[in-house]
N, C-alpha and C positions, 0 to 999 in steps of 0.2 A: 836766102829765106827772109832776112830782115828787110831787104828792099821790096820783096814781093808782098809782105804782110803790112808794110807801112801804110799802104793806100787803103787797107781794109779798116773801117772804123773800129776803134777799141771801145770797150765798155768797162767802167769801174762802177760797181754798184754797192751802196752802203745801206744796210738795214739796221735801224735803231729801234729798240723797244720804247715806244712812246705811249703812255696811258694804257699799258698792259698789252699792247699789240705791236708787232713789227711794222714800222713805217719805212717805205723804200725811197731812197734818194739816188737818182741816176739822171742821165740826160745832161742838162745844162749846168749842173753843179760842178764846181771846181773841187775835185777830190784827190788827195794824195794819201797813200797808205804804205807803211813799211812794217814788216813783221819778222819775227824770228821764232822758229820752233826747234826743239832739241828732243832727241829720243832718250830722255832720262826723266828724273822726277822734278826737274826745274819747271816753273811756270812759263809757258810760252807767252810772248808779249807782242803787242801791235800798237802802233800809233797812227791815228788818222787825223787829217786836217780837212775840213769841209767848209766851203764858203757858200753864201747865198741862201742860207736857211731863213725861214720865216722867224719873226721875233717870238712867236708863240712856241715854236719848236726849240729855239735857242734857250728860252727861259725855262722850259720844262727840263731839258737836259742838264742845264747848269744847276737847277734846283735839286733834281733827283740824284745828282752825283756829288752834291756838297758833302764835305766831311762832317758837317754839323747836323746832317739829317738824322732823325731818330731811327729810321728804319734802313740805315745805310747797308746793313747786311743783306737786305733784299736785293738780289742781283738785277742789274739792268744790262740786257744783252746787246751785243753789236755783232753784225755779220758783214764780212767783206767778201765780195765776189768780183771776178774780172774775166774778161774774154773779148771776143770780137763778134761783130754783128752776124757773121757768117757761121760761127761755130758754137755760139752760146757761152754760158758762164761757167767758170770753175770756182768752187768755194776755196777761198784762201785762208779764212780765219773766222772763228766764232768764239766769243768770250765775254767776260763780265767787265763793264765799264768801271774803271777805278778812279780816274780823274778827268776833269774837263776844264779847259781854259779858253777864254774869249780873247780875240786879237783886237787891236786898235782899229778905229775907222780909218779910211773909208771902206776898205774891203774887209768887212766883219766876217770872221770865221771862227770856228771852234776846233780846238785840238783835243782829241780824246785819246786816252791811253787805256788799254784793256788787256786782260790776261785770261787764260783758260782756267775755269773753275776757281777763280781767285777768291770768291766769297767764302769758300770752304776752309780757307786757311785761318779764318777767324773763329772757326768752330772747333772745340776741343773734344776729344773722344778717348776712351780707354777700352781696349779690346784684348781679349785673351782667347786664343783658339783652343781646339781640342788637343789632347796629348799627341794625336796624329790626325792630320786633316789634309785633304787634297788641295793642291795649289789652285786648281780651277774653282773650287768652292770658296776659297779665300779671295780669289780675284773677283768672283761674283759679288761677294759681300762688300768689297772695297768699291766696286763700280756702283752698287746700290747706295752706299753711303755718300758717294759723290754725285749721285743723280745722273750717271753717265751710262751709255751703252758699253758693252764689253766685246772686244775682239780678242779672243784667246787662241793663240797659235803656238803656244809652248808645249813641249812634252810634259804631260801631267805627271806629278810626283807627290809623294807625301811630305808634308812639312810638320815638324814636331814643335809643339809649344810656341805657336805664333803669338806674339804680343806687340801691342802698339799703344803708346801713351803720348798724345800730342795732338796736333791739328788733324782734322779729317783729311786734308790734302796731303799731309805728310805720310799718309799710309802708302802712297805710291812708291816712295823710296823704301819703306819698310818691306813692302811686298816684293820689290825687286831684289832686295838683299836676302830675304828669307828664302826665295825660290831660285836665287842665282839666275835671274832672267832679266831681260829688258822690259821694264814697266814704265809707261809714260802716258800722258794725256795728249791726245791730238783732237783739238776742237771739242766735240761732245762724246768722244770715245776714249775709254781706257784700253790701251793696247798692251797685251802681254805676249811676248814672243821669246824664243830661245836667243841667248846673247849672240849678237853678230849675225844672226840669220835674217834674211829678208822676209817681208810679208809675202804670203802666197798670192799668186795671180796678180801682182802689182809690179809689172815690168815696164819701164819706159826706155825707148830707144833714144839715145842722145848723140846726134851728129850734126854736121852743117846743114843737112836737109830737113832736120826736125826742129831747128831753131837755136842750135848751139851758138853762143856768142864768144868770139875769140878762141883761145887755145886752153884746154884744160891743163891744170898743173898739179904736181904732187905736193902734198903737205906732210907734216909730221905724223898726221893721223890717217892719211890716205890720199884722197883726191878732192880738188875743188873745181867746180865747173859752173858756168853761167849760161842760162838758156832763156829764150823768150817764154812768156806765160803760155804761149800756144802749145808748149809741150808740158802738160800737167805732170807734176811730181807729187809723190806721197812720202811723208816722213816714215821711215822704216821700210820703204819699198825698195825695189831693185832698179838700177839703171845700167844699161849696156852702152858704154861709151866707145865711140870710134872717132879718132882724130887723125887726119892725114898729115898734119904738121908736127904732131907729137905722138907717134904711134906707140911709144913706150907706155902711155897711159891706157891704152885700149884694154877693155875687159869689163867684167861685171862687178858692180859695187852695191853696197847697202847704204842708203841715205841715213845719216845720224844727225844732221843739222841742215835746216832748210830756211833760207831767208827769201823774202819777196819785197819788191819795190815797184809800185805801180802808181800811175797818175793819169788823169784825164787830159791835161793840157800841157804836160811836160814829157820829156823823153823816156823816163824809166818805165819799163814794162817787162820785168824779168824775175826769174828765180836765181838764187845762188845756192848751190847744194854742196855740202861736204859729205863725203862718203868713204867707207872703208871697203877693202876687198871683201867679197862675199865670204862669210864665215869668220871674218876677222872680228875679234872682240874689241870694241872701242868704248872705254869707260870715261865719262866726263862728269864726275860727281861735283856738284856745286854746293850741296848742303842747303838746308832750309831753315829759315829763322823760326 
């Protein structure tokens, strides 16, 4: 699979909010992007380096992401997509730009770091639910506070005396604990699902014919597997792994950690997924400042 797709032109596309609208950078730009998503309340993060920007675009991005800017809490969005000329683009990450740094000449580039819904962690909120309130209604309220769409796939239940005092983004952890569910932000979506259960209708076949790289391996929390971007993966989704060299790993898993590494002019163009057996509860609490 890797040899067959190597001759098909790859695309890495970066869209940055410039002057209130997304401006697309693709084609001749030298773009590198690495990101990491987890199916818990931790902010997902990504780092992008792009060269050959115009001076006007560089100056705007550097100015608008300055820590000394008065309206720094107004988010500046960035979107990363990747794919091939024959199959189109897959969205890898969308989030708020947190920092930007310019490199030294002659190859002037910008390195930008961004996170999902990051500007909401600077906003403080106090909320108290009803004596008894459905989990789905609580999730809808959290999604609204975060400005996100809601994907609710958990068994609905009543939650008593829900309370949260802290950052708006911190509600994701509180919601997950209150409902004993997996609650996490994936790009512009708040996902709420039963713990350890895969998302519905999101199954990806992973084998040597669909872009699997190397041999999958067991970890303390399940399975780790590397694939080309050609096999799109979804955080919280299901993967069906089949390996001829290590058949012990064969089976169905739920993705709880997803990394990507892509570049226009270098070798990386893949996902690294960590997953637990379908139905296995994998908790990776990181806490929030």
